[in-house]
C-alpha positions as CSV (number, residue, x, y, z in Angstrom):
1,X,-38.5,-26.7,-15.5
2,X,-35.5,-24.3,-16.2
3,X,-34.2,-22.5,-13.1
4,X,-34.3,-18.7,-13.2
5,X,-31.3,-17.0,-11.7
6,X,-31.9,-13.6,-10.2
7,X,-29.8,-11.7,-7.7
8,X,-29.3,-8.1,-6.8
9,X,-26.0,-7.2,-5.2
10,X,-25.6,-4.4,-2.8
11,X,-21.9,-4.8,-2.9
12,X,-19.4,-7.6,-3.8
13,X,-20.7,-9.9,-1.1
14,X,-24.3,-9.4,0.0
15,X,-27.2,-10.6,-2.2
16,X,-30.8,-9.5,-1.9
17,X,-33.6,-12.2,-2.4
18,X,-31.3,-14.9,-3.9
19,X,-32.7,-17.7,-6.0
20,X,-31.5,-21.2,-5.0
21,X,-29.9,-23.5,-7.5
22,X,-32.4,-26.4,-7.1
23,X,-36.0,-27.0,-7.9
24,X,-37.0,-27.5,-4.3
25,X,-36.2,-23.9,-3.3
26,X,-34.2,-25.0,-0.2
27,X,-31.6,-22.8,1.4
28,X,-28.6,-24.1,-0.6
29,X,-26.9,-21.1,-2.1
30,X,-26.6,-20.8,-5.9
31,X,-23.0,-21.3,-7.2
32,X,-23.6,-20.7,-10.9
33,X,-21.6,-18.0,-12.7
34,X,-24.7,-15.9,-13.3
35,X,-25.2,-15.5,-9.6
36,X,-21.6,-14.8,-8.7
37,X,-20.7,-11.3,-7.3
38,X,-19.1,-9.0,-9.8
39,X,-15.3,-9.2,-9.7
40,X,-13.1,-6.1,-9.3
41,X,-11.7,-4.9,-12.6
42,X,-8.0,-4.2,-12.1
43,X,-7.8,-1.6,-14.9
44,X,-10.9,0.4,-14.3
45,X,-11.1,0.2,-10.5
46,X,-7.4,0.4,-9.6
47,X,-5.5,1.3,-12.8
48,X,-3.4,-1.9,-12.6
49,X,-3.0,-4.7,-15.1
50,X,-3.4,-7.2,-12.3
51,X,-4.2,-7.0,-8.6
52,X,-1.3,-8.1,-6.4
53,X,-3.1,-11.1,-5.0
54,X,-3.9,-12.4,-8.6
55,X,-0.4,-11.8,-9.9
56,X,1.3,-14.9,-11.4
57,X,4.9,-15.2,-12.7
58,X,4.8,-14.0,-16.3
59,X,8.3,-12.6,-16.9
60,X,11.5,-14.7,-16.3
61,X,13.4,-11.4,-15.5
62,X,11.1,-10.6,-12.6
63,X,7.5,-10.4,-11.7
64,X,6.7,-6.7,-11.2
65,X,3.7,-5.0,-9.7
66,X,2.8,-1.6,-11.3
67,X,1.2,1.0,-9.0
68,X,-0.1,4.3,-10.6
69,X,-0.5,7.3,-8.4
70,X,-2.5,9.9,-10.4
71,X,-4.5,13.0,-10.1
72,X,-5.3,14.3,-6.6
73,X,-4.2,12.2,-3.6
74,X,-7.5,11.9,-1.7
75,X,-7.4,12.1,2.1
76,X,-10.1,11.9,4.7
77,X,-12.5,14.0,2.7
78,X,-14.0,12.7,-0.6
79,X,-13.1,14.9,-3.6
80,X,-15.9,16.0,-6.1
81,X,-16.8,13.5,-8.7
82,X,-15.2,15.5,-11.5
83,X,-11.7,15.1,-9.9
84,X,-9.3,12.3,-10.8
85,X,-8.1,10.9,-7.5
86,X,-5.9,8.2,-5.9
87,X,-7.7,6.9,-2.8
88,X,-5.3,6.0,0.0
89,X,-7.8,3.4,1.4
90,X,-7.4,1.5,-1.9
91,X,-3.6,1.9,-2.2
92,X,-2.7,0.9,1.4
93,X,-4.1,-2.7,1.1
94,X,-2.5,-3.0,-2.4
95,X,0.9,-2.1,-0.9
96,X,0.5,-4.6,1.9
97,X,-0.4,-7.3,-0.7
98,X,2.8,-6.4,-2.6
99,X,4.9,-6.8,0.5
100,X,3.5,-10.2,1.5
101,X,2.9,-11.9,-1.9
102,X,6.0,-14.1,-2.6
103,X,5.1,-14.1,-6.4
104,X,5.8,-10.3,-6.6
105,X,9.5,-9.5,-6.8
106,X,9.5,-5.7,-7.4
107,X,7.3,-2.6,-7.3
108,X,7.2,0.1,-10.0
109,X,5.4,3.3,-8.9
110,X,4.2,5.6,-11.7
111,X,3.5,9.1,-10.6
112,X,1.5,11.9,-12.4
113,X,0.0,13.7,-9.5
114,X,-0.8,17.3,-8.6
115,X,-0.4,16.5,-4.9
116,X,-3.2,16.4,-2.3
117,X,-3.7,15.4,1.3
118,X,-0.5,15.6,3.4
119,X,-1.2,12.8,5.8
120,X,-2.5,10.4,3.1
121,X,0.6,11.2,0.9
122,X,3.0,10.6,3.8
123,X,1.3,7.4,4.8
124,X,1.7,6.0,1.3
125,X,5.3,7.2,1.2
126,X,6.2,5.5,4.5
127,X,4.7,2.2,3.3
128,X,6.6,2.3,0.0
129,X,9.9,3.2,1.6
130,X,9.6,0.3,4.1
131,X,8.8,-2.4,1.5
132,X,11.8,-4.8,1.6
133,X,11.5,-5.8,-2.1
134,X,13.1,-3.7,-4.9
135,X,11.1,-0.5,-5.6
136,X,11.5,2.1,-8.3
137,X,9.5,5.2,-8.9
138,X,9.0,7.1,-12.2
139,X,7.6,10.7,-12.4
140,X,5.7,11.2,-15.6
141,X,4.0,14.5,-16.3
142,X,4.2,15.8,-12.8
143,X,5.0,14.8,-9.2
144,X,4.0,18.0,-7.4
145,X,3.6,19.0,-3.7
146,X,3.1,15.8,-1.6
147,X,4.0,13.9,-4.7
148,X,7.6,14.7,-4.0
149,X,7.8,12.4,-0.9
150,X,6.1,9.7,-2.9
151,X,8.6,10.1,-5.7
152,X,11.6,9.7,-3.4
153,X,10.1,6.9,-1.3
154,X,11.3,4.2,-3.7
155,X,14.8,2.8,-3.4
156,X,15.6,4.3,-6.8
157,X,13.8,7.2,-8.4
158,X,13.5,8.4,-12.0
159,X,12.0,11.4,-13.7
160,X,11.1,11.8,-17.4
161,X,13.0,14.7,-19.1
162,X,9.7,16.6,-19.7
163,X,8.2,15.9,-16.2
164,X,8.0,18.6,-13.5
165,X,8.1,18.7,-9.7
166,X,6.8,21.7,-7.7
167,X,8.3,22.2,-4.2
168,X,6.4,24.7,-2.1
169,X,5.5,25.2,1.6
170,X,2.5,23.5,3.2
171,X,-0.8,25.0,2.3
172,X,-4.1,24.7,4.1
173,X,-7.7,25.7,3.1
174,X,-10.6,26.5,5.3
175,X,-10.9,28.5,8.5
176,X,-7.6,29.2,10.3
177,X,-7.1,30.6,13.8
178,X,-4.7,33.5,13.7
179,X,-2.5,32.3,16.7
180,X,1.0,31.2,17.3
181,X,-0.2,27.6,17.7
182,X,-1.4,27.6,14.1
183,X,2.0,28.7,12.9
184,X,3.7,26.1,15.1
185,X,1.5,23.4,13.6
186,X,2.4,24.4,10.1
187,X,6.1,24.3,10.9
188,X,5.7,20.8,12.4
189,X,3.8,19.5,9.4
190,X,6.4,21.0,7.1
191,X,9.3,19.4,9.1
192,X,7.7,16.0,8.7
193,X,7.7,16.4,4.9
194,X,11.2,17.8,4.8
195,X,12.7,15.1,7.1
196,X,11.2,12.3,4.9
197,X,12.4,13.8,1.7
198,X,16.0,14.4,3.1
199,X,16.1,10.8,4.5
200,X,15.1,9.2,1.2
201,X,17.1,11.4,-1.2
202,X,20.5,13.1,-1.4
203,X,19.4,16.7,-1.2
204,X,20.3,18.6,2.0
205,X,17.7,20.1,4.3
206,X,19.2,23.5,3.8
207,X,19.0,23.4,0.1
208,X,15.5,22.0,0.2
209,X,14.3,24.8,2.4
210,X,16.0,27.3,0.1
211,X,14.2,26.2,-3.1
212,X,10.9,25.7,-1.2
213,X,10.9,29.3,-0.1
214,X,12.2,30.8,-3.3
215,X,10.0,34.0,-3.9
216,X,11.0,34.5,-7.6
217,X,10.3,31.2,-9.3
218,X,6.5,31.1,-9.1
219,X,4.2,33.9,-10.1
220,X,1.5,33.5,-7.4
221,X,3.3,31.5,-4.7
222,X,6.7,30.8,-3.2
223,X,8.6,27.7,-4.2
224,X,10.3,26.2,-7.2
225,X,9.4,24.1,-10.3
226,X,12.1,21.6,-11.3
227,X,12.0,20.1,-14.8
228,X,13.5,16.7,-15.5
229,X,17.3,16.9,-15.2
230,X,17.0,19.9,-12.8
231,X,15.5,17.5,-10.2
232,X,18.5,15.2,-10.6
233,X,21.0,18.1,-10.4
234,X,19.4,19.1,-7.1
235,X,19.9,15.5,-5.9
236,X,16.2,15.2,-5.3
237,X,15.8,12.4,-7.9
238,X,18.4,9.7,-8.7
239,X,18.1,9.5,-12.5
240,X,16.5,11.2,-15.5
241,X,14.9,8.6,-17.8
242,X,11.7,6.9,-19.0
243,X,9.8,3.7,-18.6
244,X,12.5,1.4,-20.1
245,X,15.2,2.9,-17.9
246,X,13.1,2.4,-14.7
247,X,12.2,-1.2,-15.6
248,X,15.7,-2.1,-16.5
249,X,16.9,-0.8,-13.1
250,X,14.2,-2.7,-11.4
251,X,15.1,-5.9,-13.2
252,X,18.7,-5.3,-12.2
253,X,17.7,-4.9,-8.5
254,X,15.6,-8.1,-8.7
255,X,18.5,-10.0,-10.1
256,X,20.7,-8.9,-7.2
257,X,18.1,-10.1,-4.7
258,X,17.8,-13.5,-6.5
259,X,21.5,-14.0,-6.2
260,X,21.4,-13.3,-2.5
261,X,18.9,-16.1,-2.0
262,X,21.0,-18.7,-3.8
């Protein structure tokens, strides 16, 4: 008699009422492909061609992991379903996998983000900046708000000629208490962002504060929009270029690391 395979999966690991793979209906779990848990799709679930743990050497010039950071950087509160988001709880384990997987030789971070949660953005920025392997970032479209620390977190940063970056003071939504302590908290949060940007780029803290509080550049806010080469001229980003420029630089850095290991 043919065996019927029927499993309902709550998640990727827990089956409900599994059918066994033998005619005696004992407790031996079924191992056939039909009853296997659904595998994560690297493109649709994470926006990556391969997950770091699945990555195999495919390019003699260097095995690169690509990490897209797009849309709104989601923090501790889930964004509405109609928002495109990058979830930090997904990206953090991916970055750790990049750091510990010996098959991966470099990381290319692609940014097109409107910004988002400050603590989530800074957490991802700190992880990227502390990866020992070669890292390169490329701003496409936009790298706004907390996307600025993410853009400068890589060892070498690029921005496309048409891409933009918005630098503005920290904002907060919701109920605020009109007290000195609230203002002090804003200042401390702002200083955390400024210190990270200055540490990982060549812009001075004084100049960064100046363009951040510019009252004439934005119509409804204070701050500055930098387009392509302007971000390079301000010494915020290292180079103006596209995907090929970023990849060539990453291959060059990988080649230097390989020579050190000989």
